[in-house]
N, C-alpha and C positions, 0 to 999 in steps of 0.2 A: 654736416660739420660734427666735429669733434667737442664734447662738452668740456667748458672751462672750471671744470670742480672733480674732484675726486669720486670716480666710481666703484663700486665695490670689484675687485677680481673674483671669478668665476671658482667656487673650489674645486674646481675638477682641476683647475689650471695649476700644474707645480715646476712649470717655466713661467718665466717673465724675460723679457728681450727689452733692452731699454735703447730711445732715439731723444736724439735733441740738437738744436742747435750747437753752432761752434760756439758763438760769441753770447754771453751773459753777461747782462749789465755788471759792473764792479755793486755799483748799489741794489743788489736785487739777489745776488749769490745767495746769502743767508736765510731770505725768503724760499729760496728756489730750493736751496738743501734742505730744509725744515718738511717743506710739504712731498716732498723726495723721498726724505726718510719715512714721514706718515704712511706715503704709497707703497714702499719697500716692506713696512712693518705689516699693512692693509694685507699685502698679496702674503706675505709667511704667515699671518690669523689664516688666511681661506687657504692654505696648504701649500703653499710654493717655496721650492728651494732651491731650486738653481737660478742664475740670473745670470743672462747672458750680456754682455758688452761689446759693440763694434770699436773701442781703443780711438776712438775720435778726442779728437781737441775738444774743450766745453763741457758737453752735459755728459757725457758717453763718460768719459773718464773721473767726472764730478759724482756720476754713477756708481763706478766701481768702487772710488773708495768707499764711497756710504756702508755698501755692503760688507768690503772688509773691515771697516767698522764695526757693523752689528755683528761681525763673524765673532768678535774679540767674547760676544756673550752668547751668540746664538751659532757654537761652530760646527751644525749641521748645514749650513749655507754652504753653497759652491760657487764661485764666481769661476763663469767660464768667459775667457777672451777670442772673442771673434776677430781675427786678425785679416783683413782682405788681401793682404801680401808683405810678404816681408819685407821691412824697409821702411815701413808705412811711416817712421817718425823723424826719419831721416834727415828732413828738410826743416826740421822745429828748432826753437832756442833750445841750448841747453839745459835748462832748466824744466823743459815738458819733456825732453829725452827721457832723463831722469828719472820726473813721474809717471810715464808711459812705464821704462823697465822694470821698474819699482810694482809698478801694478803687475805687470808681466809676472814678475817674481814670485808675487803671491798667490795668483789666479789656479786653481784648484786642474784647469785643464786652460790649453791655449791651441785654439785651432786656426790653423794656417790655409786660408781658402789658398794660395798663390804664390807661388815664388818671386815672380814679378807683378809691377803694377799693369792693368790693361783696363783698356777704354771700359766699362760697366762694371770695373771690380766693387766697386762703394754697394752697386745694386744687388751685386750678388751677397756680398756681405748681407746686406737689409735683409734678403729671400730666405740665406740660410737663418738667420736669426727668429726673422717672420715662423717658422718652418716650428718654430720649439713652444709656442703658447701664449702669454696674452704680452700686451707691453704697456709700458712706462714712459711715458713721452714729455718733452718740454717743446712744446709745439705751439708756434705761433698765430696759425690758422692760415698764413701766406699758401699760395698753391703751385709753391716752383721747390724745389732743392729736394734733397734725400728724405730730411723727418717728411716733409708734406708725402712724397713717395712713400713711406713704411706707412705711417696712419691714413694713407687714402686706402693700400694694400689690405692691412690689417680690416679695416671697415669691411669692404667688398668680402674678407674672408669671414665676418659675422663675431671678430676675437676682440676681445674686453680690451679698449682703450684706456690709461687713465692718465689723462694731460696735468701734469702741474705747473703750467706755465700761466 
């Protein structure tokens, strides 16, 4: 099981991938953002400078915004948006689409893994991000879903996982 505390990221890890649930209760968003910021700063302290975001609603976009905010005072940080397929945000609300477009416009790199949606494209995105380095997660411990998949795969690969849940 993944620890529910912040663990140190390996000093050798230069890149961090974010994974987390789409739903974060409004009452906990401030606390999650604070723990997320602490985890990102710890990763930076341990040598990380590239942060990979899968661009999903919820934790992913919160994490991307946190990296963009920190870039204002730590310009060497890089945000890489990993988009599972073009048009990922098409069914989202206009507010979320604008938020998504803003993050993409500020990212240092945008990786599109597919032109179109296909069954399994989110797992492909998660696997791509797991090939990059350590993981910062917002994971409730339930065994199903993309976040569970990513945390389980990271553990199998003996990758450090920081859980800010």
